C-alpha positions in Angstrom: 39.8 -0.6 -51.6 38.3 -3.5 -49.1 41.5 -4.6 -48.2 42.9 -0.9 -46.9 39.6 0.0 -45.4 40.4 -3.2 -43.0 43.8 -2.5 -42.5 42.6 1.6 -41.2 40.1 0.3 -39.1 41.9 -2.6 -37.5 44.7 0.0 -36.6 42.3 2.2 -34.9 40.6 -0.8 -33.2 44.0 -1.9 -31.8 45.0 2.0 -30.8 42.1 2.1 -28.8 43.1 -1.8 -27.5 46.2 -0.5 -26.2 44.7 2.8 -25.0 47.0 5.0 -26.9 44.0 6.9 -29.4 42.6 8.8 -26.5 42.9 10.1 -23.3 42.1 7.8 -19.9 42.6 4.7 -22.2 38.8 4.8 -23.0 38.0 1.1 -23.7 37.2 -0.6 -26.3 33.7 -1.7 -25.0 32.6 -0.3 -21.6 31.1 -2.0 -18.6 27.0 0.0 -20.3 27.8 -2.0 -23.5 28.0 -5.2 -22.3 25.0 -4.9 -20.0 22.6 -3.3 -22.7 20.5 -4.7 -25.1 21.1 -4.4 -28.7 18.5 -1.4 -29.6 15.2 -2.4 -31.8 12.9 0.0 -34.3 9.2 -1.1 -35.0 8.8 -2.1 -39.0 5.7 0.5 -39.5 3.9 -1.8 -41.1 3.4 -4.2 -38.8 5.2 -3.6 -35.9 7.6 -6.4 -36.0 10.8 -5.4 -33.9 14.6 -5.8 -35.6 18.1 -4.6 -34.4 19.5 -1.5 -35.7 22.7 -3.1 -37.0 22.6 -5.6 -39.3 25.5 -7.5 -41.9 25.8 -6.3 -45.6 27.4 -9.3 -47.5 29.1 -7.9 -51.1 32.3 -9.4 -51.1 32.6 -10.3 -47.4 31.4 -13.9 -48.6 34.1 -14.5 -51.1 35.9 -17.1 -49.7 36.4 -19.7 -52.2 37.6 -23.1 -50.7 39.5 -21.3 -47.9 38.0 -23.2 -44.7 40.1 -20.2 -42.6 38.1 -17.9 -44.0 34.9 -19.6 -43.9 35.2 -20.0 -40.4 35.9 -16.5 -39.3 32.9 -15.5 -41.4 30.9 -18.2 -39.8 32.0 -16.8 -36.1 31.2 -13.5 -37.6 27.3 -14.1 -38.2 27.7 -16.0 -34.8 29.0 -12.7 -33.4 25.7 -10.7 -34.8 23.2 -13.2 -34.2 24.0 -13.8 -30.3 24.1 -10.4 -29.7 20.8 -10.0 -30.9 21.1 -8.7 -34.6 19.5 -10.9 -36.8 19.2 -8.6 -40.5 21.5 -9.9 -43.2 21.3 -8.2 -46.8 22.4 -10.5 -50.0 21.9 -10.1 -53.7 22.0 -12.0 -56.8 24.7 -9.6 -58.0 27.4 -10.2 -55.0 29.0 -13.1 -57.2 29.0 -16.1 -54.4 27.5 -14.3 -51.7 23.6 -16.2 -51.4 25.4 -19.6 -52.0 27.9 -19.0 -49.5 25.1 -17.8 -46.9 22.8 -20.2 -47.2 25.4 -22.8 -46.8 26.6 -21.5 -43.7 22.9 -20.7 -42.5 22.5 -24.4 -42.9 25.7 -25.4 -40.9 24.8 -23.2 -38.4 21.0 -24.1 -38.2 20.2 -20.6 -38.0 17.5 -19.7 -40.7 15.4 -19.2 -37.7 17.3 -16.7 -36.7 18.1 -14.6 -39.3 15.9 -11.9 -41.3 17.1 -12.3 -44.8 17.0 -9.8 -47.1 17.9 -10.4 -51.2 17.0 -8.4 -54.3 15.8 -9.0 -57.7 16.9 -7.0 -61.2 16.1 -9.7 -64.4 14.1 -7.4 -66.5 10.8 -8.4 -67.0 8.0 -10.7 -65.2 9.4 -14.4 -65.8 12.7 -12.8 -65.3 12.3 -11.4 -62.4 10.5 -14.6 -60.4 12.8 -16.8 -62.1 15.8 -14.9 -60.2 13.9 -14.7 -57.4 13.4 -18.5 -56.9 17.1 -18.7 -57.9 18.0 -17.1 -54.9 15.7 -19.3 -52.6 17.2 -21.9 -54.1 20.7 -21.0 -53.3 19.8 -18.9 -49.8 18.4 -22.9 -48.8 15.4 -21.2 -47.8 11.7 -21.5 -48.3 10.8 -17.6 -47.7 12.4 -14.3 -47.6 11.8 -11.5 -44.8 12.5 -8.8 -47.5 12.5 -8.9 -51.2 13.7 -5.5 -53.1 14.0 -4.4 -56.2 17.7 -3.4 -56.6 18.9 -0.1 -58.1 15.5 1.0 -58.8 16.3 5.0 -59.5 16.6 5.1 -62.8 14.4 1.8 -64.1 11.5 3.2 -66.7 8.2 3.4 -65.4 6.9 0.5 -67.2 9.4 -1.8 -65.7 9.3 -0.4 -62.2 5.8 -1.2 -62.3 6.0 -4.7 -63.6 9.0 -5.2 -61.1 6.7 -3.7 -58.5 3.7 -6.2 -59.4 5.7 -9.4 -59.4 6.7 -8.5 -56.1 3.5 -8.1 -54.5 2.9 -11.4 -56.5 5.8 -13.1 -54.2 4.7 -11.5 -51.3 1.1 -12.9 -51.6 2.6 -16.7 -52.6 4.5 -16.4 -49.4 7.7 -16.2 -51.2 8.5 -13.6 -48.9 7.0 -11.3 -45.9 7.8 -7.7 -47.3 8.7 -6.0 -50.2 10.5 -2.6 -51.3 12.9 -1.1 -54.0 17.0 -0.4 -53.2 18.1 2.9 -54.6 22.2 3.3 -54.8 22.5 6.6 -56.7 23.8 9.7 -54.4 21.6 11.9 -56.9 18.7 14.2 -56.5 17.0 12.9 -59.6 17.0 9.1 -58.1 15.9 10.7 -54.4 12.9 12.4 -56.2 12.2 9.2 -58.2 12.2 6.9 -54.7 10.1 9.6 -53.1 7.2 8.9 -55.6 7.4 5.3 -55.8 7.5 5.8 -51.5 4.1 7.8 -51.6 2.4 5.5 -54.5 2.9 2.3 -54.2 3.1 1.8 -50.6 6.1 -0.7 -50.1 7.8 -2.2 -47.1 10.9 -1.4 -47.2 13.5 1.4 -49.0 17.5 0.0 -48.8 19.6 3.4 -49.5 22.7 4.7 -49.2 23.6 6.8 -46.4 26.7 7.6 -44.8 28.1 11.0 -43.2 30.0 10.8 -46.4 26.6 10.8 -48.7 23.7 12.3 -46.8 21.6 13.3 -49.8 18.5 11.0 -48.3 18.7 13.4 -45.4 16.9 16.0 -47.5 13.5 14.7 -48.6 13.7 11.0 -48.8 13.8 10.1 -44.8 11.1 12.5 -44.2 9.2 10.7 -47.0 9.9 7.3 -45.9 8.2 8.7 -42.2 5.4 9.7 -43.7 4.7 6.9 -46.0 5.1 4.3 -42.9 8.0 2.7 -45.1 10.9 0.9 -42.8 14.6 2.1 -43.8 17.6 0.2 -44.3 21.2 1.9 -45.0 24.0 0.6 -47.0 27.3 1.6 -47.3 27.2 3.3 -44.1 31.1 4.0 -44.4 31.1 4.9 -47.9 33.6 1.9 -49.1 35.9 3.0 -46.5 35.8 6.5 -47.5 34.9 7.7 -43.8 37.8 6.3 -42.5 40.4 7.3 -44.9 39.1 10.6 -44.3 40.0 10.1 -40.4 43.0 8.3 -40.6 45.8 9.6 -38.1 43.3 11.4 -36.2 41.5 10.5 -32.6 37.8 10.5 -32.2 36.7 14.0 -30.5 36.7 13.9 -26.6 33.1 14.9 -26.6 32.0 12.0 -28.5 31.8 9.9 -24.9 28.7 11.9 -24.7 27.3 9.4 -26.6 29.3 6.5 -26.3 31.4 6.5 -29.1 34.7 5.4 -28.3 35.4 4.3 -32.1 35.6 6.0 -35.6 33.0 2.9 -36.4 30.8 3.6 -33.7 31.1 7.3 -34.0 29.8 7.2 -38.7 27.2 4.0 -37.1 25.8 6.4 -34.4 24.8 9.4 -36.3 23.0 6.9 -39.2 21.0 4.9 -36.1 20.0 8.2 -34.5 18.5 9.7 -37.1 14.3 8.0 -36.0 13.5 7.3 -39.8 16.3 4.6 -40.0 15.7 0.8 -38.8 19.0 -0.5 -39.4 22.5 -0.1 -40.4 23.8 -3.0 -42.5 27.6 -2.6 -42.8 29.8 -5.0 -44.4 32.9 -6.6 -42.4 34.8 -9.8 -43.0 36.2 -9.6 -38.9 34.6 -10.9 -36.2 36.1 -7.6 -34.1 34.6 -5.0 -36.5 30.8 -6.9 -36.6 31.5 -6.5 -32.4 32.4 -2.6 -33.1 29.5 -2.3 -35.2 27.1 -3.9 -32.4 28.0 -1.7 -29.7 27.4 1.2 -31.6 23.6 0.0 -31.3 24.0 -1.0 -27.7 24.7 3.2 -26.1 23.4 6.1 -25.7 22.9 7.8 -29.1 23.6 11.4 -30.1 20.5 13.5 -30.0 19.9 16.6 -32.9 23.0 19.1 -31.4 25.7 16.2 -31.2 25.0 15.0 -34.6 24.9 18.8 -36.0 28.9 18.9 -34.6 29.4 15.7 -36.3 28.7 16.9 -39.1 30.9 20.1 -38.8 33.9 17.9 -37.5 33.8 15.5 -40.6 33.3 18.1 -42.2 36.5 20.3 -41.4 38.5 16.8 -41.5 
């Protein structure tokens, strides 16, 4: 699925570069994008600013011993950092991602430039602590920016309480600056459980699936995050490539010029970034040109409420 997604996106970018996708040869990167800084948002609990575009690492860092692939991933991370981005999210369940990321950041001498997020999910207090310490070892760091309890949506309350207590303990010990939870089930029941956690636990971050194909968090969850001062990190913003497949062979609508979205990737990301409750989107990619396209989504004008509604109607009709 991943290779199909990459191929479809690459064809779109190539068409744009050749001037064939839109009338008037709308450029892949405008002068405004070249000059504009990457937009930042404030983390409510502290006032710290983070850039609105980061990187998710599931599947992305499965490079094995392939040095050419590794060089591409290093170049991709460097592109993110040199553009003003900093958020990189990973997890023990992402195979070799933590180990590879730790090695790459050490090689680049870039750990102090990264807002690093990882997760834990091993049952029980001792298991969660051991898993987190192992993540620190693999990532070659003493402290995380964000530590998240992974997929808490349907975890029994007693287990969730134990794990949130562990997160606070590790935060007090200086192993992380922020704590939070992730939730990847696009179901009302899981959303409601997360709203309950937001209102009772006063966590710093949530990470949720959010894309133009999966919008259930818009009903109540994002409002609850705003009400409780919780930062929002959005994963799977392309719905595992489903959005690119839906628009395959179609051109970005002419009216997307109104908010500087020359590519489908930027169209999809700008919809999310424009939501006032969203702090950062973390699309996964393994190509430098895709990373640059993602970054450009956070550099120029964003759609307003009326334009976002039009975007939804357009995608719903394809």
